[in-house]
C-alpha positions as CSV (number, residue, x, y, z in Angstrom):
1,M,14.8,-6.0,7.4
2,K,12.3,-7.1,4.0
3,N,9.9,-9.4,5.7
4,S,9.9,-7.7,9.8
5,F,6.6,-6.3,8.8
6,K,5.0,-9.6,8.6
7,E,4.6,-9.7,12.5
8,L,3.6,-6.0,12.9
9,K,-0.2,-6.3,14.0
10,Y,-2.3,-3.6,12.2
11,D,-2.0,0.3,14.0
12,E,1.7,-1.0,14.2
13,L,1.8,-0.9,10.8
14,L,0.5,2.9,10.0
15,A,2.3,3.8,12.9
16,K,5.8,2.1,11.0
17,R,4.4,3.8,7.7
18,E,4.1,6.9,8.8
19,E,7.3,6.7,10.6
20,L,9.0,5.2,7.4
21,K,7.3,8.3,5.2
22,K,8.5,10.9,7.3
23,S,11.9,9.4,7.1
24,Y,11.2,9.9,3.4
25,F,10.1,13.0,3.5
26,D,13.3,14.0,5.7
27,L,15.4,12.2,3.1
28,R,14.1,14.5,0.3
29,F,14.8,17.3,1.5
30,K,18.2,17.2,3.2
31,A,19.3,15.8,-1.1
32,I,17.6,19.0,-2.3
33,V,19.0,21.0,0.7
34,G,22.2,19.4,1.4
35,H,24.2,16.5,1.5
36,V,23.4,13.1,1.9
37,D,25.5,10.4,2.7
38,N,24.1,7.3,0.7
39,P,21.3,8.2,-1.9
40,V,20.5,4.6,-2.0
41,Q,18.6,5.3,1.4
42,K,15.7,6.7,-0.5
43,R,15.1,3.9,-2.7
44,V,15.2,1.6,0.3
45,L,12.9,3.4,2.1
46,R,10.2,3.9,-0.8
47,R,10.4,0.2,-1.1
48,Q,9.4,-0.5,2.4
49,I,7.1,1.9,2.8
50,A,5.5,-0.3,-0.6
51,R,5.8,-3.3,1.5
52,I,4.1,-2.1,4.6
53,E,1.3,-0.9,1.7
54,T,1.1,-4.1,0.2
55,I,0.6,-5.3,4.0
56,I,-1.6,-3.2,4.8
57,H,-3.9,-3.7,1.9
58,R,-4.2,-7.5,2.1
59,A,-4.9,-7.0,6.1
60,G,-7.7,-4.5,5.1
61,K,-9.5,-6.2,2.1
62,P,-12.7,-8.4,2.4
63,D,-12.7,-11.7,2.1
64,A,-14.1,-13.2,-1.6
65,K,-17.1,-14.1,-0.8
66,A,-18.0,-11.1,0.3
67,N,-16.3,-9.5,-3.3
68,G,-18.3,-11.4,-4.8
69,A,-21.7,-10.6,-3.4
70,V,-20.9,-7.4,-3.9
71,A,-20.4,-8.4,-7.9
72,A,-23.3,-10.3,-8.0
73,A,-24.9,-7.3,-6.2
74,T,-24.2,-4.8,-8.4
75,A,-24.2,-6.7,-11.7
76,A,-28.2,-6.6,-10.8
77,V,-28.6,-3.6,-10.9
78,P,-30.5,-1.6,-13.7
79,G,-28.3,0.5,-15.6
80,A,-24.9,-0.8,-14.4
81,A,-22.1,-1.2,-17.0
82,R,-22.0,-5.0,-18.0
83,P,-19.2,-6.0,-19.8
84,R,-19.0,-6.1,-24.0
85,A,-19.3,-9.6,-25.8
86,T,-16.1,-11.0,-27.0
87,K,-15.5,-12.9,-30.3
């Protein structure tokens, strides 16, 4: 189950994330109100959500050239914060 998220498309990842968040919320609620059969399931769900978040973040990330262009354009703006010189 760990690597099965990599084959999903972006829209499927978003849907799966919402499904896992709902499951996590329900499990937390059950833990507070009553008895949970497998308390380790909370950790498993949290980690699965984190994996999906990472894959979504990587899929939505612009390429390195665009990042470099934005950084160069920001550095040329007057009054922008500049990095300090190190000794």
